C-alpha atoms as an extended CHARMM CRD file, in Angstrom:
* protein
*
       245  EXT
         1         1  MET       CA              0.3170000000       -0.1170000000        0.2290000000  PROA      1               0.0000000000
         2         2  LEU       CA              1.1480000000        3.2890000000       -0.5290000000  PROA      2               0.0000000000
         3         3  SER       CA              2.1700000000        5.7660000000        1.7550000000  PROA      3               0.0000000000
         4         4  PHE       CA              0.8130000000        8.9160000000        2.4730000000  PROA      4               0.0000000000
         5         5  GLU       CA              4.4210000000       10.4000000000        2.1870000000  PROA      5               0.0000000000
         6         6  PHE       CA              4.6970000000        8.7080000000       -1.5020000000  PROA      6               0.0000000000
         7         7  LEU       CA              0.9210000000       10.1610000000       -2.6040000000  PROA      7               0.0000000000
         8         8  LEU       CA              1.8290000000       13.6410000000       -1.1370000000  PROA      8               0.0000000000
         9         9  LYS       CA              5.1990000000       14.0440000000       -3.1380000000  PROA      9               0.0000000000
        10        10  LYS       CA              3.6460000000       12.9680000000       -6.3230000000  PROA      10              0.0000000000
        11        11  THR       CA              1.9010000000       16.1740000000       -5.9950000000  PROA      11              0.0000000000
        12        12  ILE       CA              4.3050000000       18.2030000000       -6.7620000000  PROA      12              0.0000000000
        13        13  ILE       CA              3.8520000000       17.7260000000      -10.9510000000  PROA      13              0.0000000000
        14        14  PHE       CA             -0.1100000000       19.1300000000      -10.4330000000  PROA      14              0.0000000000
        15        15  ALA       CA              1.9440000000       22.3480000000       -9.1050000000  PROA      15              0.0000000000
        16        16  VAL       CA              4.3030000000       22.3600000000      -11.3260000000  PROA      16              0.0000000000
        17        17  PHE       CA              1.5990000000       21.6600000000      -14.2590000000  PROA      17              0.0000000000
        18        18  LEU       CA             -0.6750000000       24.5260000000      -12.9750000000  PROA      18              0.0000000000
        19        19  THR       CA              2.2230000000       27.2750000000      -12.6030000000  PROA      19              0.0000000000
        20        20  ALA       CA              3.5600000000       25.8100000000      -16.5730000000  PROA      20              0.0000000000
        21        21  ILE       CA             -0.2440000000       26.8970000000      -17.9570000000  PROA      21              0.0000000000
        22        22  ILE       CA             -0.3760000000       30.0090000000      -16.1450000000  PROA      22              0.0000000000
        23        23  ALA       CA              2.8590000000       30.8190000000      -17.7110000000  PROA      23              0.0000000000
        24        24  THR       CA              1.6880000000       29.9770000000      -20.7880000000  PROA      24              0.0000000000
        25        25  ILE       CA             -1.4230000000       31.8810000000      -20.5150000000  PROA      25              0.0000000000
        26        26  THR       CA              0.5740000000       34.9850000000      -19.0730000000  PROA      26              0.0000000000
        27        27  TYR       CA              2.8850000000       34.6330000000      -21.6090000000  PROA      27              0.0000000000
        28        28  LYS       CA              2.6140000000       38.1870000000      -23.9430000000  PROA      28              0.0000000000
        29        29  LYS       CA              3.8040000000       40.0730000000      -20.3200000000  PROA      29              0.0000000000
        30        30  TYR       CA              6.8220000000       39.0940000000      -20.1430000000  PROA      30              0.0000000000
        31        31  LYS       CA              7.6880000000       37.3000000000      -23.8910000000  PROA      31              0.0000000000
        32        32  ASP       CA             10.0300000000       40.6730000000      -24.4650000000  PROA      32              0.0000000000
        33        33  SER       CA             12.0900000000       39.6520000000      -21.1910000000  PROA      33              0.0000000000
        34        34  GLN       CA             14.9550000000       37.0330000000      -20.3760000000  PROA      34              0.0000000000
        35        35  SER       CA             12.0000000000       35.7090000000      -17.9560000000  PROA      35              0.0000000000
        36        36  TRP       CA             10.6460000000       34.0810000000      -21.1480000000  PROA      36              0.0000000000
        37        37  ILE       CA             12.7200000000       31.2850000000      -20.7270000000  PROA      37              0.0000000000
        38        38  PHE       CA             10.6470000000       30.2530000000      -17.7180000000  PROA      38              0.0000000000
        39        39  MET       CA              8.0850000000       28.9390000000      -19.7390000000  PROA      39              0.0000000000
        40        40  PRO       CA              9.4640000000       26.1450000000      -21.7560000000  PROA      40              0.0000000000
        41        41  PHE       CA             11.4280000000       25.4010000000      -18.8260000000  PROA      41              0.0000000000
        42        42  LEU       CA              8.2040000000       25.1150000000      -16.7540000000  PROA      42              0.0000000000
        43        43  TRP       CA              7.1130000000       22.3280000000      -19.2360000000  PROA      43              0.0000000000
        44        44  PHE       CA             10.5580000000       21.0030000000      -19.0040000000  PROA      44              0.0000000000
        45        45  THR       CA             10.2080000000       20.4780000000      -15.4840000000  PROA      45              0.0000000000
        46        46  PHE       CA              6.9870000000       18.7210000000      -16.2350000000  PROA      46              0.0000000000
        47        47  LEU       CA              8.5130000000       16.1310000000      -18.4020000000  PROA      47              0.0000000000
        48        48  ILE       CA             10.6620000000       15.1170000000      -15.8920000000  PROA      48              0.0000000000
        49        49  GLU       CA              8.0420000000       15.1690000000      -12.8210000000  PROA      49              0.0000000000
        50        50  LEU       CA              6.4960000000       12.5250000000      -15.8710000000  PROA      50              0.0000000000
        51        51  LEU       CA              9.6930000000       10.5110000000      -15.9890000000  PROA      51              0.0000000000
        52        52  ASN       CA              9.6380000000       10.5220000000      -11.9930000000  PROA      52              0.0000000000
        53        53  LEU       CA              6.9270000000        8.4820000000      -12.5510000000  PROA      53              0.0000000000
        54        54  LEU       CA              8.2560000000        5.5300000000      -14.3120000000  PROA      54              0.0000000000
        55        55  PRO       CA              9.5540000000        3.6430000000      -11.2350000000  PROA      55              0.0000000000
        56        56  THR       CA              5.7630000000        3.3000000000       -9.7210000000  PROA      56              0.0000000000
        57        57  ALA       CA              4.3990000000        2.7770000000      -13.1560000000  PROA      57              0.0000000000
        58        58  THR       CA              6.6750000000       -0.2670000000      -13.1960000000  PROA      58              0.0000000000
        59        59  LEU       CA              4.9260000000       -1.7640000000      -10.0240000000  PROA      59              0.0000000000
        60        60  PHE       CA              1.7090000000       -0.7810000000      -10.8030000000  PROA      60              0.0000000000
        61        61  TYR       CA              1.5960000000       -0.7490000000      -14.4490000000  PROA      61              0.0000000000
        62        62  PRO       CA              4.0550000000       -3.1950000000      -16.1620000000  PROA      62              0.0000000000
        63        63  GLN       CA              2.2700000000       -3.9190000000      -19.0030000000  PROA      63              0.0000000000
        64        64  TRP       CA              1.1270000000       -0.4270000000      -20.0620000000  PROA      64              0.0000000000
        65        65  ASN       CA              2.4090000000        0.4860000000      -23.8460000000  PROA      65              0.0000000000
        66        66  PHE       CA              4.0210000000        3.3750000000      -22.9370000000  PROA      66              0.0000000000
        67        67  LEU       CA              6.3570000000        1.9250000000      -20.2260000000  PROA      67              0.0000000000
        68        68  LYS       CA              6.6640000000       -0.9300000000      -23.0080000000  PROA      68              0.0000000000
        69        69  LEU       CA              8.0600000000        2.1030000000      -25.2050000000  PROA      69              0.0000000000
        70        70  MET       CA             10.2720000000        3.5660000000      -22.3550000000  PROA      70              0.0000000000
        71        71  ARG       CA             11.9190000000       -0.2790000000      -21.9150000000  PROA      71              0.0000000000
        72        72  TYR       CA             12.5480000000       -0.0040000000      -25.6460000000  PROA      72              0.0000000000
        73        73  LEU       CA             14.0960000000        3.4980000000      -25.3030000000  PROA      73              0.0000000000
        74        74  LEU       CA             16.2110000000        3.1910000000      -22.0620000000  PROA      74              0.0000000000
        75        75  PRO       CA             18.0240000000        0.4010000000      -20.0810000000  PROA      75              0.0000000000
        76        76  GLU       CA             15.7370000000       -1.0040000000      -17.4760000000  PROA      76              0.0000000000
        77        77  ASN       CA             18.0420000000        0.0450000000      -14.6860000000  PROA      77              0.0000000000
        78        78  LEU       CA             16.8030000000        3.6240000000      -15.4180000000  PROA      78              0.0000000000
        79        79  ILE       CA             13.2520000000        2.9680000000      -15.7890000000  PROA      79              0.0000000000
        80        80  THR       CA             13.4820000000        1.2130000000      -11.7210000000  PROA      80              0.0000000000
        81        81  SER       CA             15.0530000000        4.2030000000      -10.4990000000  PROA      81              0.0000000000
        82        82  SER       CA             14.4610000000        8.0470000000      -11.0550000000  PROA      82              0.0000000000
        83        83  ILE       CA             17.5580000000        9.4990000000       -9.3550000000  PROA      83              0.0000000000
        84        84  TRP       CA             19.2230000000        9.8800000000      -13.0400000000  PROA      84              0.0000000000
        85        85  VAL       CA             16.3380000000       12.2160000000      -13.4720000000  PROA      85              0.0000000000
        86        86  GLY       CA             16.8500000000       14.2830000000      -10.8540000000  PROA      86              0.0000000000
        87        87  SER       CA             20.5300000000       14.4400000000      -12.0610000000  PROA      87              0.0000000000
        88        88  LEU       CA             19.4420000000       15.2190000000      -15.2480000000  PROA      88              0.0000000000
        89        89  TYR       CA             17.4800000000       18.3600000000      -14.1160000000  PROA      89              0.0000000000
        90        90  SER       CA             19.7290000000       19.1170000000      -11.9820000000  PROA      90              0.0000000000
        91        91  ILE       CA             22.4660000000       20.1770000000      -14.4230000000  PROA      91              0.0000000000
        92        92  ILE       CA             19.7500000000       22.0280000000      -16.6200000000  PROA      92              0.0000000000
        93        93  SER       CA             18.3810000000       23.9500000000      -14.2360000000  PROA      93              0.0000000000
        94        94  PHE       CA             21.3370000000       25.9500000000      -13.0980000000  PROA      94              0.0000000000
        95        95  TYR       CA             22.1930000000       26.8590000000      -16.0480000000  PROA      95              0.0000000000
        96        96  VAL       CA             18.9880000000       27.8990000000      -16.7520000000  PROA      96              0.0000000000
        97        97  TYR       CA             19.2050000000       30.3410000000      -13.1450000000  PROA      97              0.0000000000
        98        98  LEU       CA             22.2710000000       31.1390000000      -14.1460000000  PROA      98              0.0000000000
        99        99  TRP       CA             21.8050000000       32.3590000000      -17.5310000000  PROA      99              0.0000000000
       100       100  TYR       CA             18.9400000000       34.1130000000      -16.3180000000  PROA      100             0.0000000000
       101       101  TYR       CA             20.5090000000       36.2190000000      -13.7880000000  PROA      101             0.0000000000
       102       102  ARG       CA             23.8550000000       36.7140000000      -15.6170000000  PROA      102             0.0000000000
       103       103  SER       CA             21.1000000000       38.1420000000      -18.7590000000  PROA      103             0.0000000000
       104       104  ILE       CA             19.6520000000       40.6660000000      -16.1400000000  PROA      104             0.0000000000
       105       105  LEU       CA             22.3560000000       41.8640000000      -14.2210000000  PROA      105             0.0000000000
       106       106  ARG       CA             23.2580000000       45.4360000000      -15.5520000000  PROA      106             0.0000000000
       107       107  TYR       CA             27.0780000000       46.0370000000      -13.7060000000  PROA      107             0.0000000000
       108       108  ARG       CA             30.0720000000       45.0910000000      -15.5280000000  PROA      108             0.0000000000
       109       109  LYS       CA             31.8170000000       43.4320000000      -12.5760000000  PROA      109             0.0000000000
       110       110  ALA       CA             28.7190000000       41.7600000000      -11.3990000000  PROA      110             0.0000000000
       111       111  ALA       CA             28.0340000000       40.2840000000      -14.8240000000  PROA      111             0.0000000000
       112       112  LYS       CA             32.0220000000       38.4640000000      -15.1920000000  PROA      112             0.0000000000
       113       113  ALA       CA             31.5420000000       37.1530000000      -11.7980000000  PROA      113             0.0000000000
       114       114  VAL       CA             28.5990000000       34.9640000000      -12.6330000000  PROA      114             0.0000000000
       115       115  ASN       CA             30.4410000000       34.1360000000      -15.9430000000  PROA      115             0.0000000000
       116       116  ALA       CA             32.9450000000       32.7130000000      -13.7210000000  PROA      116             0.0000000000
       117       117  CYS       CA             30.6200000000       30.5960000000      -11.4890000000  PROA      117             0.0000000000
       118       118  ILE       CA             29.1930000000       29.4630000000      -14.8960000000  PROA      118             0.0000000000
       119       119  VAL       CA             32.3840000000       28.3700000000      -16.0400000000  PROA      119             0.0000000000
       120       120  ILE       CA             33.3400000000       26.8890000000      -13.0260000000  PROA      120             0.0000000000
       121       121  TYR       CA             29.7600000000       24.7290000000      -12.8850000000  PROA      121             0.0000000000
       122       122  SER       CA             30.1270000000       23.8660000000      -16.1330000000  PROA      122             0.0000000000
       123       123  ILE       CA             33.9850000000       22.2510000000      -15.4480000000  PROA      123             0.0000000000
       124       124  LEU       CA             31.9580000000       20.4530000000      -12.7800000000  PROA      124             0.0000000000
       125       125  VAL       CA             29.0940000000       19.6540000000      -15.0420000000  PROA      125             0.0000000000
       126       126  ILE       CA             31.6420000000       17.6970000000      -17.3330000000  PROA      126             0.0000000000
       127       127  HSD       CA             33.6900000000       16.2790000000      -14.0080000000  PROA      127             0.0000000000
       128       128  SER       CA             30.0990000000       14.2780000000      -13.1830000000  PROA      128             0.0000000000
       129       129  LEU       CA             29.4640000000       13.6530000000      -16.5280000000  PROA      129             0.0000000000
       130       130  LEU       CA             32.7890000000       11.5870000000      -16.9120000000  PROA      130             0.0000000000
       131       131  HSD       CA             31.7110000000        9.7180000000      -13.4850000000  PROA      131             0.0000000000
       132       132  TYR       CA             28.1730000000        9.3830000000      -14.9430000000  PROA      132             0.0000000000
       133       133  GLN       CA             27.5130000000        6.2150000000      -12.9660000000  PROA      133             0.0000000000
       134       134  ASP       CA             27.5230000000        8.3020000000       -9.6720000000  PROA      134             0.0000000000
       135       135  LEU       CA             24.7300000000       10.1950000000      -11.6120000000  PROA      135             0.0000000000
       136       136  LEU       CA             22.5240000000        7.0740000000      -11.3480000000  PROA      136             0.0000000000
       137       137  THR       CA             22.8150000000        6.6150000000       -7.7580000000  PROA      137             0.0000000000
       138       138  SER       CA             23.2470000000       10.2650000000       -6.3120000000  PROA      138             0.0000000000
       139       139  TRP       CA             21.9950000000       13.5850000000       -7.3970000000  PROA      139             0.0000000000
       140       140  LEU       CA             24.2080000000       14.9550000000       -4.8770000000  PROA      140             0.0000000000
       141       141  GLN       CA             26.9870000000       15.5810000000       -6.7640000000  PROA      141             0.0000000000
       142       142  PRO       CA             29.6650000000       18.5030000000       -6.6900000000  PROA      142             0.0000000000
       143       143  HSD       CA             28.3090000000       20.3020000000       -9.8570000000  PROA      143             0.0000000000
       144       144  MET       CA             24.9030000000       20.4090000000       -7.8090000000  PROA      144             0.0000000000
       145       145  PHE       CA             26.4390000000       21.9430000000       -4.1590000000  PROA      145             0.0000000000
       146       146  ALA       CA             28.0040000000       24.4430000000       -6.8560000000  PROA      146             0.0000000000
       147       147  GLY       CA             24.9190000000       25.1550000000       -8.5570000000  PROA      147             0.0000000000
       148       148  VAL       CA             23.1750000000       25.8370000000       -5.3260000000  PROA      148             0.0000000000
       149       149  VAL       CA             26.4430000000       28.4710000000       -4.1430000000  PROA      149             0.0000000000
       150       150  PHE       CA             26.3070000000       30.0100000000       -7.6010000000  PROA      150             0.0000000000
       151       151  THR       CA             22.9250000000       30.5790000000       -7.9940000000  PROA      151             0.0000000000
       152       152  VAL       CA             22.6310000000       32.0280000000       -4.3930000000  PROA      152             0.0000000000
       153       153  VAL       CA             25.8230000000       34.4280000000       -5.4020000000  PROA      153             0.0000000000
       154       154  ALA       CA             23.9900000000       35.3590000000       -8.6170000000  PROA      154             0.0000000000
       155       155  ILE       CA             21.0070000000       36.4690000000       -6.5980000000  PROA      155             0.0000000000
       156       156  CYS       CA             22.5910000000       38.2370000000       -4.0590000000  PROA      156             0.0000000000
       157       157  PHE       CA             24.4670000000       40.3990000000       -7.1640000000  PROA      157             0.0000000000
       158       158  TYR       CA             20.8420000000       40.9730000000       -8.3030000000  PROA      158             0.0000000000
       159       159  PHE       CA             19.5190000000       42.0480000000       -5.3050000000  PROA      159             0.0000000000
       160       160  MET       CA             22.3870000000       44.2260000000       -4.3210000000  PROA      160             0.0000000000
       161       161  THR       CA             21.9490000000       45.9720000000       -8.3570000000  PROA      161             0.0000000000
       162       162  ILE       CA             18.1760000000       46.2660000000       -7.3280000000  PROA      162             0.0000000000
       163       163  LEU       CA             19.0730000000       48.7400000000       -3.9050000000  PROA      163             0.0000000000
       164       164  LYS       CA             21.2260000000       50.9290000000       -6.2980000000  PROA      164             0.0000000000
       165       165  SER       CA             18.1110000000       51.3840000000       -8.6250000000  PROA      165             0.0000000000
       166       166  ASP       CA             15.3970000000       53.7770000000       -8.5540000000  PROA      166             0.0000000000
       167       167  LYS       CA             13.3430000000       50.6850000000       -9.1890000000  PROA      167             0.0000000000
       168       168  ILE       CA             13.5270000000       49.3770000000       -5.3650000000  PROA      168             0.0000000000
       169       169  LEU       CA              9.7230000000       50.5420000000       -4.6550000000  PROA      169             0.0000000000
       170       170  SER       CA              8.3210000000       48.5680000000       -7.3510000000  PROA      170             0.0000000000
       171       171  PHE       CA             10.1940000000       45.5700000000       -7.0680000000  PROA      171             0.0000000000
       172       172  TYR       CA              7.6750000000       43.5500000000       -5.6650000000  PROA      172             0.0000000000
       173       173  LYS       CA              5.5600000000       43.9490000000       -8.9120000000  PROA      173             0.0000000000
       174       174  THR       CA              7.9610000000       42.5910000000      -11.6870000000  PROA      174             0.0000000000
       175       175  LEU       CA              8.2610000000       38.5780000000      -12.4020000000  PROA      175             0.0000000000
       176       176  PRO       CA             11.6510000000       38.5960000000      -11.4040000000  PROA      176             0.0000000000
       177       177  PHE       CA             11.2260000000       39.3010000000       -7.7200000000  PROA      177             0.0000000000
       178       178  TRP       CA              8.5210000000       36.8420000000       -7.3210000000  PROA      178             0.0000000000
       179       179  ILE       CA             11.4600000000       34.0590000000       -9.5670000000  PROA      179             0.0000000000
       180       180  THR       CA             14.2610000000       34.7890000000       -7.3810000000  PROA      180             0.0000000000
       181       181  ILE       CA             11.5330000000       34.6890000000       -3.8690000000  PROA      181             0.0000000000
       182       182  GLY       CA             11.0820000000       31.3920000000       -5.2400000000  PROA      182             0.0000000000
       183       183  ILE       CA             14.0730000000       30.0090000000       -6.1800000000  PROA      183             0.0000000000
       184       184  LEU       CA             16.4160000000       31.4680000000       -3.2630000000  PROA      184             0.0000000000
       185       185  PHE       CA             13.3240000000       29.8670000000       -0.9560000000  PROA      185             0.0000000000
       186       186  PHE       CA             13.4860000000       26.7010000000       -2.4090000000  PROA      186             0.0000000000
       187       187  ASN       CA             17.7160000000       26.0160000000       -2.4330000000  PROA      187             0.0000000000
       188       188  LEU       CA             18.3680000000       27.6750000000        1.3050000000  PROA      188             0.0000000000
       189       189  VAL       CA             15.4930000000       24.9540000000        2.3990000000  PROA      189             0.0000000000
       190       190  THR       CA             16.2100000000       21.9210000000        0.9420000000  PROA      190             0.0000000000
       191       191  MET       CA             19.7140000000       21.8800000000        0.0800000000  PROA      191             0.0000000000
       192       192  PRO       CA             21.1860000000       21.6200000000        3.9040000000  PROA      192             0.0000000000
       193       193  ILE       CA             19.0400000000       19.2960000000        4.8330000000  PROA      193             0.0000000000
       194       194  PHE       CA             19.6770000000       17.1730000000        1.9280000000  PROA      194             0.0000000000
       195       195  ILE       CA             23.2430000000       17.8660000000        2.7340000000  PROA      195             0.0000000000
       196       196  PHE       CA             23.2440000000       17.0740000000        6.2640000000  PROA      196             0.0000000000
       197       197  ALA       CA             21.1860000000       14.4350000000        6.7110000000  PROA      197             0.0000000000
       198       198  LYS       CA             22.8280000000       12.0680000000        8.1120000000  PROA      198             0.0000000000
       199       199  GLN       CA             24.3720000000       14.5010000000       10.6660000000  PROA      199             0.0000000000
       200       200  LEU       CA             20.7130000000       15.3730000000       11.6630000000  PROA      200             0.0000000000
       201       201  SER       CA             19.0190000000       12.2370000000       12.1540000000  PROA      201             0.0000000000
       202       202  PHE       CA             15.9900000000       13.2270000000        9.7960000000  PROA      202             0.0000000000
       203       203  SER       CA             13.3470000000       11.0400000000        9.0740000000  PROA      203             0.0000000000
       204       204  ALA       CA             12.8350000000       10.1770000000        5.5160000000  PROA      204             0.0000000000
       205       205  SER       CA              8.6490000000       11.9230000000        6.4230000000  PROA      205             0.0000000000
       206       206  ILE       CA             10.5160000000       15.0190000000        7.3210000000  PROA      206             0.0000000000
       207       207  TYR       CA             11.9800000000       15.0890000000        4.1370000000  PROA      207             0.0000000000
       208       208  VAL       CA              8.9080000000       14.2140000000        2.3600000000  PROA      208             0.0000000000
       209       209  TYR       CA              7.2390000000       17.6340000000        4.1350000000  PROA      209             0.0000000000
       210       210  ILE       CA             10.0520000000       20.1670000000        3.5340000000  PROA      210             0.0000000000
       211       211  LEU       CA             10.4960000000       18.7390000000       -0.2930000000  PROA      211             0.0000000000
       212       212  VAL       CA              6.4960000000       19.3480000000       -0.9540000000  PROA      212             0.0000000000
       213       213  ILE       CA              6.1760000000       22.5100000000        0.6900000000  PROA      213             0.0000000000
       214       214  SER       CA              9.3790000000       24.0810000000       -0.3680000000  PROA      214             0.0000000000
       215       215  ASN       CA              7.9840000000       23.0690000000       -4.1510000000  PROA      215             0.0000000000
       216       216  TYR       CA              4.8430000000       24.8900000000       -3.2720000000  PROA      216             0.0000000000
       217       217  VAL       CA              6.4250000000       27.7180000000       -2.0480000000  PROA      217             0.0000000000
       218       218  MET       CA              8.4080000000       28.0190000000       -5.1480000000  PROA      218             0.0000000000
       219       219  TYR       CA              6.0180000000       27.2170000000       -7.9560000000  PROA      219             0.0000000000
       220       220  GLY       CA              3.3340000000       29.3310000000       -5.9910000000  PROA      220             0.0000000000
       221       221  CYS       CA              5.9050000000       32.0400000000       -6.3820000000  PROA      221             0.0000000000
       222       222  PHE       CA              6.0610000000       31.6290000000       -9.6850000000  PROA      222             0.0000000000
       223       223  ALA       CA              2.5740000000       31.3530000000      -10.7590000000  PROA      223             0.0000000000
       224       224  ILE       CA              1.8570000000       34.6750000000       -8.4800000000  PROA      224             0.0000000000
       225       225  GLY       CA              4.7010000000       36.6620000000      -10.4210000000  PROA      225             0.0000000000
       226       226  PHE       CA              3.3560000000       35.6360000000      -13.9370000000  PROA      226             0.0000000000
       227       227  ILE       CA             -0.4410000000       37.3650000000      -12.8670000000  PROA      227             0.0000000000
       228       228  VAL       CA              0.3940000000       40.3600000000      -10.6620000000  PROA      228             0.0000000000
       229       229  SER       CA              3.7430000000       41.2400000000      -12.0640000000  PROA      229             0.0000000000
       230       230  VAL       CA              3.8680000000       44.4440000000      -14.8640000000  PROA      230             0.0000000000
       231       231  LYS       CA              4.0390000000       43.6370000000      -18.1640000000  PROA      231             0.0000000000
       232       232  TYR       CA              7.8890000000       42.9910000000      -18.5800000000  PROA      232             0.0000000000
       233       233  TYR       CA             11.2540000000       43.7110000000      -16.5800000000  PROA      233             0.0000000000
       234       234  GLU       CA             13.3200000000       46.0580000000      -18.8380000000  PROA      234             0.0000000000
       235       235  PRO       CA             16.6070000000       46.4050000000      -17.9960000000  PROA      235             0.0000000000
       236       236  GLU       CA             17.6830000000       50.3810000000      -17.0910000000  PROA      236             0.0000000000
       237       237  GLU       CA             18.5410000000       52.6480000000      -20.4700000000  PROA      237             0.0000000000
       238       238  ASN       CA             22.2000000000       52.6120000000      -21.4940000000  PROA      238             0.0000000000
       239       239  TYR       CA             22.3320000000       48.8600000000      -20.1830000000  PROA      239             0.0000000000
       240       240  ASN       CA             21.8520000000       46.0350000000      -23.1420000000  PROA      240             0.0000000000
       241       241  ILE       CA             19.9400000000       43.1650000000      -22.0860000000  PROA      241             0.0000000000
       242       242  TYR       CA             23.4000000000       41.4000000000      -20.9090000000  PROA      242             0.0000000000
       243       243  GLY       CA             24.1740000000       44.0380000000      -18.1870000000  PROA      243             0.0000000000
       244       244  VAL       CA             26.9490000000       45.6530000000      -19.7460000000  PROA      244             0.0000000000
       245       245  LYS       CA             27.3110000000       49.2750000000      -20.7280000000  PROA      245             0.0000000000
């Protein structure tokens, strides 16, 4: 019998799906800004969540035609485990986050710092791919930790540029604000728990609750941003879209 925690974790897919729909409906408001990337990214996330259902499908619907197709395309060990899906998602998601903040930073030094973060992150991703067997057994790889740290660094640079601008009073009306709050909350809440899991001796149930709530908050922030934000957030004059004079 499936546990309540297991079923609760699977509800994340509905949060992703709903947010992707809202992002698609409101796409005209932000399609001319750097935030456009989040609409396709959310649909990609939804696809990843569907792939996460494969191990469950093998238990309850082994004769499902779609599952037979996936068995034809993928090795059996990739069908019965979803760790590789999380590893793939972590690699791509941090590239999206870092590119996003790189594209909306308006100061040369900050942009160069994020460029350096992307280079270091890429080196660690290559290292993980060269040791791809580890990606099949644990998604907590060096690139994952670096992705969290560098994303938070990029967010700090972004907040610094906002504090120095005249947009601080209306910042909460922008889509980048809500996206940033969601990403920051999710990473700051979940990553320490996973890193220090053994030391803190948390139960599996607590992990599930933290993960689910963090996802709800993040996608809730995204959805609010898509709905309430102004048409789109423009870089200040005299700066190009990459934040460089």
